[in-house]
DSSP file (Angstrom, degrees, kcal/mol; ACC not computed):
  #  RESIDUE AA STRUCTURE BP1 BP2  ACC     N-H-->O    O-->H-N    N-H-->O    O-->H-N    TCO  KAPPA ALPHA  PHI   PSI    X-CA   Y-CA   Z-CA
    1    1 A M              0   0    0      0, 0.0     2,-0.5     0, 0.0     0, 0.0   0.000 360.0 360.0 360.0 136.8   -4.8   29.1   -8.8
    2    2 A N        -     0   0    0      1,-0.1     0, 0.0     2,-0.1     0, 0.0  -0.774 360.0-159.3 -89.6 128.9   -1.5   27.8  -10.4
    3    3 A K        +     0   0    0     -2,-0.5     2,-1.4     1,-0.0    -1,-0.1   0.464  65.0 101.9 -83.4  -5.8   -2.2   26.4  -13.9
    4    4 A D    >   +     0   0    0      1,-0.2     3,-0.9     2,-0.0     4,-0.1  -0.625  47.4 178.4 -77.4  94.8    1.0   24.3  -14.0
    5    5 A L  G >   +     0   0    0     -2,-1.4     3,-1.6     1,-0.2     4,-0.3   0.520  57.8  91.8 -85.3   0.9   -0.6   21.0  -13.2
    6    6 A S  G >  S+     0   0    0      1,-0.3     3,-1.3     2,-0.2     4,-0.4   0.823  75.0  66.1 -55.8 -32.0    2.8   19.1  -13.4
    7    7 A Q  G <  S+     0   0    0     -3,-0.9    -1,-0.3     1,-0.3     4,-0.2   0.583 100.7  52.2 -74.6  -5.3    3.4   19.6   -9.8
    8    8 A F  G <> S+     0   0    0     -3,-1.6     4,-2.6     1,-0.1    -1,-0.3   0.499  79.9  92.3 -98.4  -5.4    0.4   17.3   -9.2
    9    9 A N  H <> S+     0   0    0     -3,-1.3     4,-2.7    -4,-0.3     5,-0.2   0.930  86.8  47.9 -67.6 -45.4    1.4   14.4  -11.4
   10   10 A D  H  > S+     0   0    0     -4,-0.4     4,-1.6     1,-0.2    -1,-0.2   0.863 113.5  45.8 -60.9 -36.6    3.2   12.5   -8.5
   11   11 A A  H  > S+     0   0    0     -4,-0.2     4,-2.5     2,-0.2    -1,-0.2   0.903 112.4  51.4 -74.6 -46.3    0.4   12.8   -6.1
   12   12 A A  H  X S+     0   0    0     -4,-2.6     4,-2.2     2,-0.2    -2,-0.2   0.887 109.7  51.3 -58.2 -42.0   -2.1   11.8   -8.8
   13   13 A E  H  X S+     0   0    0     -4,-2.7     4,-1.8     2,-0.2    -2,-0.2   0.922 110.4  47.7 -61.2 -45.4    0.0    8.7   -9.6
   14   14 A I  H  X S+     0   0    0     -4,-1.6     4,-2.4     1,-0.2    -2,-0.2   0.908 111.7  49.7 -57.5 -49.3    0.1    7.6   -6.0
   15   15 A L  H  X S+     0   0    0     -4,-2.5     4,-1.2     1,-0.2    -1,-0.2   0.885 107.8  55.5 -69.1 -33.9   -3.7    8.1   -5.6
   16   16 A K  H  < S+     0   0    0     -4,-2.2     3,-0.4     2,-0.2    -1,-0.2   0.920 107.2  49.1 -65.3 -38.4   -4.3    6.0   -8.8
   17   17 A I  H >< S+     0   0    0     -4,-1.8     3,-1.0     1,-0.2    -2,-0.2   0.936 115.0  46.1 -57.7 -51.3   -2.3    3.1   -7.2
   18   18 A L  H 3< S+     0   0    0     -4,-2.4    -1,-0.2     1,-0.3    -2,-0.2   0.604  89.5  84.9 -68.6 -14.3   -4.3    3.4   -4.1
   19   19 A A  T 3<  +     0   0    0     -4,-1.2    -1,-0.3    -3,-0.4    -2,-0.1   0.507  67.4  92.3 -76.4  -0.9   -7.5    3.7   -5.9
   20   20 A H  S <> S-     0   0    0     -3,-1.0     4,-2.4     1,-0.1     3,-0.3  -0.791  76.0-136.1 -87.7 129.6   -7.9   -0.2   -6.1
   21   21 A P  H  > S+     0   0    0      0, 0.0     4,-1.8     0, 0.0    -1,-0.1   0.850 103.3  50.6 -64.5 -32.9   -9.9   -1.6   -3.1
   22   22 A V  H  > S+     0   0    0      2,-0.2     4,-2.7     1,-0.2     5,-0.1   0.902 112.6  45.6 -69.1 -38.6   -7.4   -4.6   -2.7
   23   23 A R  H  > S+     0   0    0     -3,-0.3     4,-2.5     1,-0.2     5,-0.2   0.890 112.8  49.7 -69.9 -40.9   -4.4   -2.4   -2.6
   24   24 A L  H  X S+     0   0    0     -4,-2.4     4,-2.0     2,-0.2    -1,-0.2   0.865 112.3  49.6 -68.8 -32.2   -6.1    0.1   -0.2
   25   25 A C  H  X S+     0   0    0     -4,-1.8     4,-2.7    -5,-0.3    -2,-0.2   0.903 110.0  49.8 -69.6 -42.0   -7.0   -2.8    1.9
   26   26 A I  H  X S+     0   0    0     -4,-2.7     4,-2.2     2,-0.2    -2,-0.2   0.936 114.3  43.1 -55.0 -48.3   -3.5   -4.1    1.9
   27   27 A V  H  X S+     0   0    0     -4,-2.5     4,-2.7     2,-0.2     5,-0.2   0.950 114.0  51.9 -65.4 -46.4   -1.9   -0.7    2.8
   28   28 A K  H  X S+     0   0    0     -4,-2.0     4,-1.9    -5,-0.2    -1,-0.2   0.923 112.0  46.6 -57.7 -43.0   -4.6   -0.1    5.5
   29   29 A G  H  X S+     0   0    0     -4,-2.7     4,-1.9     2,-0.2     6,-0.4   0.877 111.1  53.4 -69.3 -33.3   -3.8   -3.7    7.0
   30   30 A L  H  X S+     0   0    0     -4,-2.2     4,-0.8     1,-0.2     5,-0.5   0.870 108.8  47.7 -63.5 -39.6    0.0   -3.0    6.9
   31   31 A I  H  < S+     0   0    0     -4,-2.7    -1,-0.2     1,-0.2    -2,-0.2   0.854 114.4  46.2 -73.4 -33.6   -0.4    0.1    8.8
   32   32 A E  H  < S+     0   0    0     -4,-1.9    -2,-0.2    -5,-0.2    -1,-0.2   0.754 120.4  37.5 -75.9 -28.3   -2.6   -1.5   11.4
   33   33 A N  H  < S-     0   0    0     -4,-1.9    -2,-0.2    -5,-0.1    -1,-0.2   0.391 105.6-119.3-108.6   5.2   -0.5   -4.6   11.9
   34   34 A G  S  < S-     0   0    0     -4,-0.8    -3,-0.2    -5,-0.1    -4,-0.1   0.604  77.1 -40.5  70.8   9.6    2.9   -2.9   11.6
   35   35 A G        -     0   0    0     -5,-0.5     2,-0.3    -6,-0.4    42,-0.2  -0.298  62.2-172.7 118.8 155.6    3.6   -5.2    8.5
   36   36 A C  B     -A   76   0A   0     40,-1.4    40,-3.0    -2,-0.1     2,-0.2  -0.955  25.2 -95.9-165.0-179.8    3.1   -8.8    7.5
   37   37 A N     >  -     0   0    0     -2,-0.3     4,-1.7    38,-0.3     5,-0.2  -0.523  41.0 -97.8-105.6 179.6    4.0  -11.4    4.8
   38   38 A V  H  > S+     0   0    0     36,-0.5     4,-1.4     1,-0.2     5,-0.1   0.763 117.4  59.8 -68.6 -31.5    2.2  -12.5    1.8
   39   39 A S  H  > S+     0   0    0      2,-0.2     4,-2.5     1,-0.2     5,-0.2   0.937 108.4  46.5 -54.3 -54.3    0.7  -15.7    3.4
   40   40 A H  H  > S+     0   0    0      1,-0.2     4,-2.0     2,-0.2    -2,-0.2   0.898 111.4  49.0 -65.5 -41.7   -1.0  -13.6    6.0
   41   41 A M  H  X S+     0   0    0     -4,-1.7     4,-2.4     2,-0.2    -1,-0.2   0.799 111.2  53.6 -70.1 -25.6   -2.4  -11.1    3.6
   42   42 A Q  H  X>S+     0   0    0     -4,-1.4     4,-1.7     2,-0.2     5,-0.7   0.908 109.7  44.7 -72.9 -42.6   -3.7  -14.0    1.4
   43   43 A E  H  <5S+     0   0    0     -4,-2.5    -2,-0.2     2,-0.2    -1,-0.2   0.923 115.6  47.7 -67.6 -42.0   -5.5  -15.6    4.2
   44   44 A C  H  <5S+     0   0    0     -4,-2.0    -2,-0.2    -5,-0.2    -1,-0.2   0.948 121.0  38.7 -62.1 -49.4   -7.0  -12.1    5.4
   45   45 A L  H  <5S-     0   0    0     -4,-2.4    -1,-0.2    -5,-0.2    -2,-0.2   0.741  95.5-137.6 -82.2 -17.7   -8.1  -11.3    1.9
   46   46 A G  T  <5 +     0   0    0     -4,-1.7    -3,-0.2     1,-0.2    -4,-0.1   0.838  62.5 119.7  65.2  39.2   -9.2  -14.7    0.6
   47   47 A I  S   <S-     0   0    0     -5,-0.7    -1,-0.2    -6,-0.2    -2,-0.1  -0.813  71.8 -81.2-123.5 160.4   -7.5  -14.2   -2.8
   48   48 A P     >  -     0   0    0      0, 0.0     4,-1.6     0, 0.0     3,-0.3  -0.216  35.2-121.2 -58.6 153.3   -4.8  -16.2   -4.6
   49   49 A Q  H  > S+     0   0    0      1,-0.2     4,-2.5     2,-0.2     5,-0.2   0.915 112.5  57.6 -61.6 -44.6   -1.1  -15.5   -3.6
   50   50 A S  H  > S+     0   0    0      1,-0.2     4,-1.8     2,-0.2    -1,-0.2   0.816 106.3  49.9 -62.1 -31.4   -0.3  -14.5   -7.3
   51   51 A T  H  > S+     0   0    0     -3,-0.3     4,-2.1     2,-0.2    -1,-0.2   0.906 110.9  47.6 -80.1 -39.8   -2.9  -11.8   -7.1
   52   52 A V  H  X S+     0   0    0     -4,-1.6     4,-2.6     2,-0.2    -2,-0.2   0.942 112.0  50.6 -64.9 -43.1   -1.6  -10.4   -3.8
   53   53 A S  H  X S+     0   0    0     -4,-2.5     4,-2.4     1,-0.2    -2,-0.2   0.896 107.3  53.7 -59.8 -40.4    2.0  -10.4   -5.2
   54   54 A Q  H  X S+     0   0    0     -4,-1.8     4,-1.5    -5,-0.2    -1,-0.2   0.951 112.0  45.4 -63.5 -43.4    0.8   -8.5   -8.3
   55   55 A H  H  X S+     0   0    0     -4,-2.1     4,-2.4     1,-0.2     3,-0.4   0.944 111.3  51.9 -56.4 -49.8   -0.7   -5.8   -5.9
   56   56 A L  H  X S+     0   0    0     -4,-2.6     4,-2.6     1,-0.2    -1,-0.2   0.858 106.4  55.2 -57.6 -39.3    2.4   -5.7   -3.7
   57   57 A Q  H  X S+     0   0    0     -4,-2.4     4,-2.0     2,-0.2    -1,-0.2   0.864 108.0  47.4 -56.6 -43.2    4.6   -5.2   -6.9
   58   58 A K  H  X S+     0   0    0     -4,-1.5     4,-2.0    -3,-0.4    -2,-0.2   0.929 114.6  46.9 -71.0 -45.5    2.5   -2.1   -7.9
   59   59 A L  H  <>S+     0   0    0     -4,-2.4     5,-2.4     1,-0.2     6,-1.0   0.879 112.6  50.3 -68.6 -33.3    2.7   -0.6   -4.3
   60   60 A K  H ><5S+     0   0    0     -4,-2.6     3,-1.5     4,-0.2    -1,-0.2   0.909 108.3  52.3 -60.7 -46.7    6.4   -1.4   -4.2
   61   61 A S  H 3<5S+     0   0    0     -4,-2.0    -2,-0.2     1,-0.3    -1,-0.2   0.863 108.0  52.7 -67.0 -37.3    7.0    0.4   -7.6
   62   62 A A  T 3<5S-     0   0    0     -4,-2.0    -1,-0.3    -5,-0.1    -2,-0.2   0.479 114.7-117.0 -77.8  -0.6    5.2    3.4   -6.3
   63   63 A G  T < 5S+     0   0    0     -3,-1.5    -3,-0.2    -4,-0.2    -2,-0.1   0.705  82.4 118.7  78.7  21.7    7.3    3.6   -3.3
   64   64 A I  S   <S+     0   0    0     -5,-2.4    15,-1.8    -6,-0.2    16,-1.1   0.795  76.8  19.2 -88.5 -29.7    4.4    3.1   -0.9
   65   65 A I  E     -B   78   0A   0     -6,-1.0     2,-0.3    13,-0.3    13,-0.2  -0.841  63.3-157.5-132.6 171.8    5.6   -0.2    0.7
   66   66 A R  E     -B   77   0A   0     11,-2.2    11,-2.9    -2,-0.3     2,-0.4  -0.980  13.7-135.4-147.1 142.9    9.0   -2.0    1.1
   67   67 A G  E     -B   76   0A   0     -2,-0.3     2,-0.5     9,-0.2     9,-0.2  -0.859  11.1-161.4-105.8 151.3    9.8   -5.7    1.8
   68   68 A M  E     -B   75   0A   0      7,-2.2     7,-2.5    -2,-0.4     2,-0.4  -0.997  16.1-141.1-124.0 122.3   12.4   -6.8    4.3
   69   69 A R  E     +B   74   0A   0     -2,-0.5     2,-0.4     5,-0.2     5,-0.2  -0.702  20.6 179.9 -96.5 140.2   13.6  -10.3    3.9
   70   70 A N  E >  S-B   73   0A   0      3,-3.4     3,-1.6    -2,-0.4     2,-0.5  -0.827  70.2 -57.2-138.4  92.4   14.3  -12.5    6.9
   71   71 A G  T 3  S-     0   0    0     -2,-0.4     0, 0.0     1,-0.3     0, 0.0  -0.632 121.7 -14.7  66.7-118.9   15.5  -15.9    5.5
   72   72 A L  T 3  S+     0   0    0     -2,-0.5     2,-0.4    -3,-0.1    -1,-0.3   0.609 121.8  87.3 -84.4 -14.2   12.7  -17.1    3.2
   73   73 A E  E <   - B   0  70A   0     -3,-1.6    -3,-3.4   -36,-0.0     2,-0.6  -0.668  60.0-156.7 -92.4 136.7   10.1  -14.8    4.4
   74   74 A I  E     - B   0  69A   0     -2,-0.4     2,-0.5    -5,-0.2   -36,-0.5  -0.931   8.6-159.9-107.5 111.4    9.5  -11.3    3.1
   75   75 A R  E     - B   0  68A   0     -7,-2.5    -7,-2.2    -2,-0.6     2,-0.3  -0.838  10.5-148.0 -92.2 119.0    7.7   -8.9    5.5
   76   76 A Y  E     +AB  36  67A   0    -40,-3.0   -40,-1.4    -2,-0.5     2,-0.3  -0.697  17.9 177.0 -91.1 141.5    6.1   -5.9    4.0
   77   77 A K  E     - B   0  66A   0    -11,-2.9   -11,-2.2    -2,-0.3     2,-0.4  -0.957  40.0-103.3-135.4 156.3    5.7   -2.4    5.6
   78   78 A V  E     - B   0  65A   0     -2,-0.3   -13,-0.3   -13,-0.2   -14,-0.1  -0.742  36.5-176.9 -79.5 131.0    4.3    0.9    4.6
   79   79 A S        +     0   0    0    -15,-1.8     2,-0.7    -2,-0.4   -14,-0.2   0.423  60.1  76.4-105.4  -6.8    7.5    3.0    3.8
   80   80 A N     >  -     0   0    0    -16,-1.1     4,-1.4     1,-0.2     3,-0.2  -0.914  60.2-164.7-117.7 109.0    5.8    6.3    2.9
   81   81 A K  H  > S+     0   0    0     -2,-0.7     4,-2.3     1,-0.2     5,-0.2   0.824  89.1  60.9 -61.4 -33.5    4.6    8.2    6.0
   82   82 A K  H  > S+     0   0    0      1,-0.2     4,-2.7     2,-0.2    -1,-0.2   0.927 104.1  50.2 -59.6 -44.1    2.5   10.5    4.0
   83   83 A I  H  > S+     0   0    0      1,-0.2     4,-2.6     2,-0.2     5,-0.2   0.858 110.8  50.5 -61.9 -36.6    0.4    7.4    2.7
   84   84 A A  H  X S+     0   0    0     -4,-1.4     4,-1.7     1,-0.2    -1,-0.2   0.867 111.2  46.9 -70.9 -35.3    0.1    6.3    6.3
   85   85 A A  H  X S+     0   0    0     -4,-2.3     4,-1.4     2,-0.2    -2,-0.2   0.852 111.5  51.9 -72.2 -35.5   -1.2    9.7    7.4
   86   86 A L  H  X S+     0   0    0     -4,-2.7     4,-3.3     2,-0.2     3,-0.4   0.966 112.8  43.2 -70.3 -47.4   -3.6    9.9    4.5
   87   87 A L  H  X S+     0   0    0     -4,-2.6     4,-2.7     1,-0.2    -2,-0.2   0.926 111.5  53.7 -62.7 -37.3   -5.2    6.5    5.2
   88   88 A N  H  < S+     0   0    0     -4,-1.7    -1,-0.2    -5,-0.2    -2,-0.2   0.803 114.4  42.0 -60.3 -31.3   -5.3    7.1    8.9
   89   89 A T  H >< S+     0   0    0     -4,-1.4     3,-1.0    -3,-0.4    -2,-0.2   0.894 115.9  50.7 -79.6 -43.4   -7.2   10.4    8.1
   90   90 A L  H 3< S+     0   0    0     -4,-3.3    -2,-0.2     1,-0.2    -3,-0.2   0.877 120.8  34.3 -61.7 -42.7   -9.4    8.5    5.3
   91   91 A F  T 3< S+     0   0    0     -4,-2.7    -1,-0.2    -5,-0.2    -2,-0.2   0.289  89.8 122.3 -99.0   4.7  -10.4    5.7    7.7
   92   92 A S    <   -     0   0    0     -3,-1.0     2,-0.7    -5,-0.2    -3,-0.1  -0.402  68.0-112.8 -79.7 150.2  -10.6    7.7   11.0
   93   93 A E              0   0    0      1,-0.1    -1,-0.1    -2,-0.1    -2,-0.1  -0.734 360.0 360.0 -82.1 111.4  -14.0    7.7   12.9
   94   94 A D              0   0    0     -2,-0.7    -1,-0.1     0, 0.0    -2,-0.0   0.432 360.0 360.0 -84.7 360.0  -15.6   11.1   12.8
């Protein structure tokens, strides 16, 4: 076993970001729907828009999602294929 734990830092940081139930739900929803905007997420989650935006900012900072502007609307999508594969595995029906 390798005692150099520095190689695990990036993976641990991503897992920390995903460890919040709301962020996990947002990412799962983005994967299932192919992306959506903040208003749609707010309606689905039943939480304030400002709270959704705070979670989106953390996910964007970690490189998990990206936003694409179309006029006034920003549509968010999962940009990290490893995260999509991880969540598909995590929520798969066994």
